[in-house]
C-alpha positions as CSV (number, residue, x, y, z in Angstrom):
1,M,-49.7,-31.6,-47.0
2,K,-49.9,-34.2,-49.7
3,I,-49.2,-31.7,-52.4
4,F,-46.2,-30.3,-50.5
5,K,-44.7,-33.7,-50.0
6,Q,-45.1,-34.5,-53.7
7,Y,-43.6,-31.2,-54.7
8,I,-40.5,-31.8,-52.5
9,A,-40.1,-35.3,-53.9
10,L,-40.4,-34.1,-57.5
11,L,-37.9,-31.2,-56.9
12,Q,-35.4,-33.6,-55.3
13,L,-35.7,-35.9,-58.3
14,S,-35.2,-33.0,-60.7
15,L,-32.2,-31.6,-59.0
16,S,-30.5,-35.0,-58.7
17,S,-30.6,-35.3,-62.5
18,L,-29.0,-31.9,-63.2
19,K,-25.6,-33.5,-63.9
20,D,-27.1,-35.4,-66.8
21,R,-28.4,-32.2,-68.3
22,G,-25.2,-30.2,-68.3
23,G,-25.6,-28.6,-71.7
24,S,-29.0,-27.0,-71.1
25,V,-28.0,-26.0,-67.6
26,L,-24.9,-24.3,-68.9
27,V,-26.9,-22.4,-71.6
28,T,-29.3,-21.1,-69.0
29,L,-26.6,-20.1,-66.5
30,I,-24.5,-18.2,-69.1
31,G,-27.5,-16.5,-70.7
32,T,-28.7,-15.3,-67.3
33,A,-25.2,-14.1,-66.2
34,C,-24.9,-12.1,-69.4
35,V,-28.3,-10.4,-69.0
36,V,-27.8,-9.6,-65.4
37,G,-24.2,-8.5,-65.9
38,V,-25.0,-6.2,-68.8
39,L,-28.1,-4.7,-67.0
40,I,-26.2,-4.0,-63.7
41,S,-23.2,-2.6,-65.6
42,M,-25.3,-0.2,-67.6
43,L,-27.4,0.9,-64.7
44,S,-24.2,1.6,-62.8
45,I,-23.7,4.5,-65.1
46,G,-26.9,6.2,-63.8
47,A,-26.0,5.2,-60.2
48,G,-22.5,6.7,-60.7
49,A,-24.0,9.9,-62.0
50,R,-26.4,10.2,-59.0
51,A,-23.6,9.5,-56.6
52,M,-21.3,12.1,-58.2
53,I,-23.9,14.8,-58.2
54,M,-25.1,14.1,-54.6
55,H,-21.6,13.4,-53.2
56,D,-20.9,16.8,-51.7
57,A,-24.5,18.2,-51.4
58,R,-25.1,20.1,-48.2
59,A,-28.2,21.2,-46.2
60,D,-26.7,24.6,-45.5
61,R,-25.9,25.5,-49.1
62,V,-28.4,27.2,-51.5
63,W,-28.5,27.7,-55.2
64,V,-30.0,31.0,-56.4
65,L,-31.8,30.9,-59.8
66,K,-34.0,33.2,-61.8
67,H,-37.6,32.8,-60.7
68,G,-39.3,30.0,-62.7
69,A,-36.0,28.4,-64.0
70,H,-35.8,24.6,-64.0
71,G,-32.0,24.6,-63.7
72,T,-28.9,26.6,-64.4
73,G,-29.2,26.2,-68.1
74,D,-32.3,28.4,-68.4
75,S,-31.5,30.7,-65.6
76,S,-30.1,34.3,-65.9
77,L,-29.2,36.5,-63.0
78,S,-28.0,40.1,-63.2
79,R,-25.0,41.3,-61.2
80,E,-27.4,43.5,-59.2
81,A,-29.5,40.4,-58.2
82,V,-26.4,38.6,-57.0
83,L,-25.2,41.5,-55.0
84,S,-28.7,42.1,-53.5
85,T,-28.9,38.4,-52.4
86,A,-25.5,38.7,-50.7
87,D,-26.9,41.4,-48.4
88,M,-29.9,39.3,-47.2
89,P,-30.1,37.9,-43.7
90,G,-29.2,34.3,-43.2
91,V,-26.2,34.4,-45.6
92,K,-23.0,33.3,-43.8
93,K,-20.1,35.7,-43.6
94,D,-16.4,34.8,-43.6
95,V,-13.7,36.1,-41.2
96,H,-13.5,39.3,-43.3
97,D,-17.2,39.9,-42.9
98,K,-17.8,39.1,-46.6
99,A,-20.9,37.2,-47.7
100,M,-20.1,33.6,-48.6
101,L,-21.8,33.8,-52.0
102,Y,-20.6,33.9,-55.6
103,G,-22.1,34.2,-59.0
104,A,-21.3,31.6,-61.6
105,V,-21.5,31.3,-65.3
106,F,-20.7,28.4,-67.6
107,V,-19.9,27.8,-71.2
108,G,-19.5,24.6,-73.2
109,V,-16.0,23.9,-74.4
110,E,-14.3,20.9,-76.1
111,G,-11.3,18.7,-75.3
112,R,-9.7,15.5,-76.6
113,K,-9.5,12.3,-74.6
114,R,-6.1,10.8,-73.9
115,I,-7.1,7.3,-74.9
116,D,-8.8,7.7,-78.3
117,N,-8.4,11.4,-79.1
118,A,-12.2,11.8,-79.3
119,R,-13.6,15.2,-78.9
120,T,-16.0,15.7,-75.9
121,T,-17.9,18.8,-74.7
122,F,-17.8,19.8,-71.0
123,A,-18.2,22.9,-68.9
124,L,-15.9,25.8,-68.1
125,F,-17.3,27.5,-65.0
126,G,-16.6,31.1,-64.2
127,V,-16.8,31.5,-60.5
128,G,-16.2,34.2,-57.9
129,A,-13.5,34.6,-55.3
130,Q,-15.8,33.0,-52.6
131,F,-16.0,29.7,-54.4
132,P,-13.5,27.9,-52.0
133,A,-15.3,29.2,-48.9
134,V,-18.8,28.2,-50.2
135,H,-17.3,24.7,-51.2
136,P,-15.1,23.6,-48.3
137,E,-14.8,20.2,-50.0
138,F,-12.7,22.0,-52.7
139,H,-8.9,21.7,-52.5
140,L,-6.0,22.2,-54.8
141,T,-4.0,19.1,-55.6
142,A,-1.3,20.9,-57.5
143,G,-0.4,24.4,-58.7
144,R,-2.3,27.5,-57.6
145,L,-5.7,29.3,-58.0
146,F,-6.4,31.3,-61.1
147,R,-5.9,35.1,-60.8
148,P,-8.7,37.6,-61.5
149,G,-8.5,39.3,-64.8
150,L,-6.2,36.7,-66.4
151,R,-7.1,33.9,-68.8
152,E,-6.0,31.3,-66.3
153,L,-7.9,28.1,-65.3
154,I,-7.7,25.1,-63.0
155,A,-8.7,21.6,-64.1
156,G,-10.8,19.1,-62.1
157,K,-9.3,15.7,-61.2
158,S,-11.0,13.6,-63.9
159,R,-10.6,16.3,-66.5
160,H,-6.8,16.5,-66.4
161,E,-6.4,12.8,-65.8
162,L,-8.6,11.7,-68.8
163,F,-8.0,14.6,-71.3
164,K,-5.1,16.1,-73.2
165,N,-3.5,19.5,-72.7
166,F,-4.6,20.1,-69.1
167,E,-1.3,19.7,-67.3
168,I,0.0,22.6,-65.3
169,G,1.6,25.1,-67.7
170,D,-0.3,23.9,-70.8
171,H,-1.9,26.5,-73.0
172,V,-5.2,25.3,-74.3
173,R,-7.5,26.9,-76.9
174,L,-11.2,27.0,-75.8
175,R,-13.6,28.3,-78.5
176,G,-10.8,30.2,-80.1
177,N,-9.3,31.7,-77.0
178,E,-6.1,30.7,-75.3
179,W,-6.1,29.9,-71.6
180,T,-3.2,28.8,-69.3
181,V,-3.7,25.8,-66.9
182,V,-2.3,26.9,-63.5
183,G,-3.6,24.2,-61.2
184,H,-5.5,21.0,-60.5
185,F,-8.3,20.6,-58.0
186,E,-10.6,18.0,-56.5
187,T,-14.0,18.2,-54.9
188,G,-15.0,14.6,-55.0
189,G,-18.2,15.4,-56.8
190,F,-20.0,17.6,-59.4
191,F,-17.1,20.0,-60.3
192,D,-14.4,17.4,-60.8
193,G,-15.1,16.9,-64.5
194,S,-15.0,20.6,-65.3
195,L,-12.7,23.6,-65.5
196,L,-12.8,26.7,-63.2
197,A,-11.8,30.2,-64.0
198,D,-12.5,33.8,-62.9
199,A,-16.1,34.7,-63.6
200,P,-15.6,38.3,-64.8
201,T,-12.9,37.1,-67.1
202,V,-15.0,34.3,-68.6
203,M,-17.9,36.7,-69.1
204,S,-15.7,39.2,-70.8
205,V,-13.9,36.7,-73.1
206,F,-17.1,35.0,-74.2
207,G,-19.3,38.1,-74.3
208,I,-21.7,37.1,-71.5
209,S,-23.5,39.8,-69.5
210,T,-25.4,37.8,-66.8
211,F,-24.7,34.9,-64.4
212,N,-26.4,31.6,-64.7
213,N,-26.8,31.2,-61.0
214,A,-25.4,32.1,-57.6
215,T,-24.5,29.7,-54.8
216,L,-24.3,30.7,-51.1
217,M,-23.6,29.2,-47.7
218,L,-26.2,29.7,-45.0
219,Q,-25.4,30.5,-41.4
220,S,-27.1,27.2,-40.7
221,A,-29.7,25.0,-42.5
222,A,-32.4,26.5,-40.2
223,A,-31.6,30.0,-41.6
224,F,-33.2,29.1,-45.0
225,D,-36.6,30.3,-43.9
226,E,-35.3,33.7,-42.8
227,L,-33.5,34.1,-46.2
228,Q,-36.5,33.0,-48.1
229,A,-38.8,35.5,-46.3
230,A,-36.3,38.3,-47.0
231,V,-36.1,37.5,-50.7
232,R,-39.9,37.3,-51.0
233,A,-40.2,40.6,-49.3
234,N,-38.2,42.3,-52.0
235,P,-40.4,42.6,-55.1
236,S,-37.5,43.8,-57.3
237,L,-35.6,40.6,-56.7
238,D,-36.8,38.1,-59.2
239,V,-34.9,35.1,-57.9
240,E,-35.7,31.6,-56.6
241,L,-33.9,29.9,-53.8
242,R,-33.2,26.1,-54.1
243,P,-31.7,24.2,-51.2
244,E,-28.9,22.2,-52.6
245,I,-29.8,18.7,-51.6
246,P,-33.3,18.6,-53.2
247,F,-32.0,20.7,-56.1
248,M,-29.2,18.3,-56.8
249,R,-31.5,15.3,-56.4
250,E,-33.8,16.7,-59.0
251,Q,-30.9,17.4,-61.4
252,S,-29.5,13.9,-60.9
253,K,-32.9,12.4,-61.8
254,N,-33.0,14.4,-65.1
255,L,-29.5,13.0,-66.0
256,S,-29.8,9.5,-64.7
257,G,-33.3,9.1,-66.2
258,V,-31.9,9.2,-69.7
259,L,-29.1,6.8,-68.8
260,D,-31.4,4.4,-67.0
261,F,-33.9,4.4,-69.9
262,V,-31.1,3.2,-72.3
263,S,-30.0,0.6,-69.7
264,Y,-33.5,-0.9,-69.2
265,F,-34.1,-0.9,-73.0
266,V,-30.9,-2.8,-73.7
267,G,-31.5,-5.1,-70.7
268,A,-35.0,-5.8,-71.8
269,V,-33.9,-6.8,-75.3
270,M,-31.3,-9.1,-73.9
271,A,-33.6,-10.5,-71.3
272,A,-36.2,-11.3,-74.0
273,G,-33.6,-13.3,-75.9
274,A,-32.3,-15.1,-72.7
275,T,-35.8,-15.9,-71.6
276,L,-36.6,-17.5,-74.9
277,G,-33.4,-19.5,-74.5
278,A,-34.6,-20.5,-71.0
279,V,-38.0,-21.5,-72.4
280,N,-36.3,-23.7,-75.0
281,S,-34.0,-25.3,-72.4
282,M,-36.9,-26.0,-70.0
283,Y,-38.9,-27.4,-72.9
284,A,-36.0,-29.7,-73.7
285,I,-35.7,-30.8,-70.1
286,V,-39.5,-31.5,-69.9
287,D,-39.5,-33.4,-73.1
288,G,-36.5,-35.5,-72.0
289,R,-38.3,-36.4,-68.8
290,K,-41.8,-36.9,-70.4
291,R,-42.0,-40.6,-69.5
292,E,-40.6,-40.0,-66.0
293,I,-43.2,-37.3,-65.3
294,A,-46.0,-39.5,-66.8
295,T,-45.0,-42.4,-64.7
296,L,-45.2,-40.2,-61.6
297,R,-48.6,-38.9,-62.6
298,A,-49.7,-42.5,-63.2
299,I,-48.8,-43.5,-59.6
300,G,-50.7,-40.6,-58.1
301,F,-48.6,-37.4,-58.3
302,G,-50.9,-34.3,-59.1
303,A,-50.5,-31.6,-61.7
304,W,-49.8,-28.8,-59.2
305,P,-46.7,-30.4,-57.6
306,V,-45.4,-31.0,-61.2
307,I,-45.9,-27.3,-62.1
308,L,-44.4,-26.0,-58.9
309,A,-41.4,-28.3,-59.2
310,V,-40.6,-27.3,-62.8
311,L,-41.0,-23.6,-61.9
312,T,-38.7,-24.0,-58.9
313,E,-36.2,-25.8,-61.0
314,A,-36.2,-22.9,-63.5
315,V,-35.7,-20.4,-60.7
316,L,-32.9,-22.3,-59.1
317,L,-31.2,-22.6,-62.5
318,V,-31.1,-18.8,-63.1
319,L,-30.0,-17.9,-59.5
320,P,-26.3,-18.9,-60.0
321,G,-26.2,-17.1,-63.3
322,A,-27.6,-14.0,-61.6
323,V,-24.9,-14.1,-58.9
324,L,-22.2,-14.7,-61.5
325,G,-23.4,-11.8,-63.6
326,A,-23.6,-9.5,-60.5
327,L,-20.0,-10.5,-59.5
328,A,-18.7,-9.9,-63.0
329,A,-20.3,-6.5,-63.2
330,W,-18.9,-5.5,-59.8
331,S,-15.4,-6.8,-60.4
332,L,-15.1,-5.5,-64.0
333,F,-16.8,-2.1,-63.8
334,N,-17.3,-0.8,-60.3
335,G,-15.1,2.2,-59.8
336,D,-14.2,2.6,-63.5
337,T,-14.4,6.2,-64.8
338,V,-16.6,7.1,-67.7
339,S,-17.3,10.4,-69.5
340,P,-20.8,10.4,-71.1
341,M,-22.3,13.7,-72.2
342,G,-19.2,15.6,-71.2
343,M,-19.3,14.5,-67.6
344,S,-16.8,12.3,-65.8
345,F,-17.7,10.0,-62.9
346,K,-17.1,6.5,-61.6
347,L,-19.4,3.6,-62.3
348,T,-21.1,2.5,-59.1
349,V,-22.5,-1.0,-58.6
350,T,-24.8,-0.7,-55.5
351,S,-26.6,-3.3,-53.5
352,D,-29.8,-2.0,-54.9
353,L,-28.6,-2.7,-58.4
354,V,-27.5,-6.2,-57.4
355,A,-30.9,-6.9,-55.9
356,L,-32.6,-5.6,-59.0
357,G,-30.4,-7.9,-61.2
358,V,-31.3,-10.9,-59.1
359,A,-35.0,-10.0,-59.2
360,W,-34.7,-9.6,-63.0
361,A,-33.2,-13.1,-63.3
362,L,-35.9,-14.6,-61.1
363,A,-38.6,-13.1,-63.3
364,M,-36.8,-14.5,-66.3
365,G,-36.8,-17.9,-64.6
366,L,-40.5,-17.8,-63.8
367,I,-41.5,-16.7,-67.2
368,G,-39.1,-19.1,-68.9
369,G,-40.4,-22.1,-66.8
370,L,-44.1,-21.3,-66.8
371,L,-45.1,-22.7,-70.2
372,P,-42.9,-25.8,-69.9
373,A,-44.4,-26.4,-66.4
374,L,-47.9,-26.1,-67.7
375,R,-47.0,-28.5,-70.6
376,A,-45.4,-31.0,-68.2
377,A,-48.6,-31.1,-66.1
378,S,-51.0,-31.2,-69.1
379,V,-49.4,-34.0,-71.2
380,P,-51.8,-37.0,-71.2
381,V,-50.3,-39.8,-69.2
382,A,-51.1,-42.5,-71.7
383,S,-49.5,-40.7,-74.7
384,A,-46.4,-39.8,-72.6
385,L,-45.9,-43.4,-71.5
386,R,-46.0,-44.4,-75.2
387,A,-43.4,-41.8,-76.2
388,N,-39.9,-43.0,-77.0
């Protein structure tokens, strides 16, 4: 109880003198705000990518890949495999009794951004006629669907908004072949940053003989086991079924993992610099109060209350900076559209990222205040009282 009372008294004394230490307090606050703001802003890229990929994922939708494939990039399905899967039990049928399944193929193409004319690679997906049925979140916002057999395409929302030559009626050259833009669409998720065209036409134009994957709609989420059993019972069908939600979650981890690594690296470098600044500021504060602390020690205040008070002061100094940095990241970047690695999505500042930023700042405060706190408690009373 004695230690606690001494700690409270020391903390009150420290906080009451903050107005006399405006310079060092401002340095700590600004440094913390910059670190937290940059960290949250950069991590919002990965959070935005995850939100975009998972936005329209459904429990009753399944991706069909070649057995052993890790994703669509290393998967190859024959037309026969796609047709055989469509005949399996558990696959939902439309009003015309056609299986709600389509084969898809993609190729990398380039476009130029409106803002800086920079070239960026993104995907042109060739899809089947059942694409709108399998993806009910899909809807045209302008124009019409592409027609089979023609070099026509439709552009996703973020693709035509951010890139040149994707207005309806534009003729755009993609890898040496001219295509006509006939519509714009929106899904709210994964496909919004891409182009869609007729799969057989894409395969013919680019000399592709197999699909990358197929996507199907189940009669219900519970029908997956029935479909899985039927596929396994057919030894000639070398395919693997991946329920969309876990599949998309896995794909989002692969993408956001790279983005998060860069974010944490930059954040750690900045945090190291800001922490050194906090250490210097706290050392200056402790040195400026050396006689005051020594006087308190001389009249009976213990070392532990001094250490705890200095550490608490350091933490309380970084908290406003953390809040300021989080607010700046949210107000300046949340909802902004970015296009890294050919994908377009909105930056997303989540409550988890804000909590992480605050925790990061608290760690900076504790590390920055630890050595000055130990120094404050260990300075000999006699020498401190003799200091000017």
